N, C-alpha and C positions, 0 to 999 in steps of 0.2 A: 376549663382553662382559667388557670388562676388569675387574679387580681390583677399581677405585673402585666403579665402578658397580655391580657387586653391592655389594659392601659398604653402599652409599649406599640400597641397593632392604630391604635386613636392616635397617638402621639406621629404626627404626619409634617410636614412640611408645608404649612397654610400660606398662600400668595394672596387669596383675594379674602377681604373681611367687609363685619359689616359696620363701617366707619361709623355713622353715629350710635353705636352701644358702645358707649365708653366704659374704659374698665376702672376700679375703682381704686383709687390711689392706695388704697388698705390693702386690698390685693396684691397691687404691685410689691409694694412694701413686706409682706409677707411670703410672697414667693422668694423675694431676696432674701429675709431671714433664714427660709431653709436650707441657704447657701452655706451657712455657717455652720451644718451636721456634714457637710462634704468631706470626703476625704481629702488632703493638703498632701500635694507633694512637699517632703520636709517640715511636714505644718505650718510653712510661712505666709498662708491664709494670706499671700497675697493682689486679690481681686475684689474691683470696688465696682460698683452701680454709678451709673446716671439714669436716674429716673423720669422718662418725657411722658407725660399723659396729660398735658393741657393742650386741647386742639391747636389752636396757634402753633406750641413748640412745634409740634406731630409735623405740623404744615413745613414746619422749615426743614425737619431733618429730613423729608421722604426723598427730595429734588437728589440728596448726595448720594443712594444706594442704589444698585444694581440690582437687577431681578431676572430668575431663570433665565442663565445663560444658555440652557438648551432650546429652551424659545425665543427664535431669532426675532421673530417677528410682533414678538409683545413687549412692551415697553413697561411693564410692570401695571401694578394695579391701578384701575380707572377712580375718577373723583367720586366718592362713595364707595368703593373696595378698599379702600388703603387703613392702614393699621390705625389703632386706637389707643397706642402708647408703643412704648420702644423702652428696652431695658440695652443699657449703651455700658459694655464690660470692657472694664479699664485695670492696665497690669499698672500695680504701684511700683516703681522700679525704686524706691527707696526700702521699699520690704526687701525686694528681690527683684535681679536681675532677669529672670525667667518663672513660668509660672508651672513649666514641665507639663502635667497631662490637666492640671486644675479647670481648666478654659473650658472642656469639655464634658467635665463631670458635671460642675456649674450648669453649663446650657442644657444638657439632658437634665438637670434637675429643676431648672426655671422650667422646659417645656411640659415636662409631667407636671410641675404644680400647677403651672396654667389648664393642659388638659382635663387635670382632675377636677376643675371648677370649670369644663363644658367652653376653654379660649384653647385657644389656638396659635400656634407660632411659627416663624419661621425664622433662622440663623443667616445670617447674614457676613458675610467675610469681605465683599464688591460693595467697597463705600471711598468716599472724595474723603481723605484723610484730612488732609490740608485744611478743606472748609469745613468738615464736621469740629475739626480741634479747636477752629477760629470758633465756630458758632458756639461750644459748649465752655469755652474760655477757660482750655484746661493749661493748668501747669506742666511744664515741662518733664516733670517727675513719672504724670501720668502720660501709658499707653493707649490707646483707643483697641483691643482685640478684634473685640464683634461687635455687631449690633441684632437685636433680640427685635423682630417686629412683632406686635401680639395684637389681638383682635377676638371677636367672635366671629368663628368661620362661617365665611359666605359659600365656601366649595366643598363640593365633595371629592375627595383623594382615596385610592382605589390602591392596593398593593396588589402588584400582577408578579408572576413566575415570571424568571427571566430567559429569553428567548434569544438564541446565539449566543450569548454573552454581551448583549447590548445595555448600556446601564445609564441610556438616553430616557427622561421621561416624558411624557408626551400629554395634549388637551386635545381630547374628544369635542367635537362639535357641537356638544350637549354642554360644553364646560366639565366635564369631569377630567380630575388630574388623576394620570396613571403612571406608576413607581414599579420599574421593577426591580426584584429583590433576587438574590442568589438562594439558589433553597441552600437550607439548613445542612446539607450536606457535605454543600462547598466551603464550609465553614471551618469544618475539624480537617487540620490534616493530617493529623494521626493520634490513634492513641496507643498508649502505652500500655 
């Protein structure tokens, strides 16, 4: 197995972290810096990030997020299991009115960067936009796209073969998070 395949298999959505294991700000800035090497639609390079790493600031971001929609009885990580940092992805609308696919490319890059240094992340699209904008005191030309929750993983995530087309992830009583994936054969529509 090549190094990229191994890293992709390790880069799972982590929802429980070792909260007091703080990520050095230098690492966060290095990961954001990796994004400058990403492909960019029109080469606009219109994405920016708010780096949230101080414990008190992380505590303000956390209640504005929604976690794990398929786990209906779970309200998110408990105290002690919450992210130790966040990268908040912004679109600078003074540069471009949309980011095309740049957001996903950069989120994957950030996740792989964190994973390569034994950290984990969870991409969050469900958040209280108005309150987060207010907390971050963002000017009107900056649009929040995603929140990347980061930290040292406290949970085990296992890839499972999808059964009967069910894409819903689940957690067993021992706390292991299971994620069904389609077989590779289903990803190819046609070979010409």
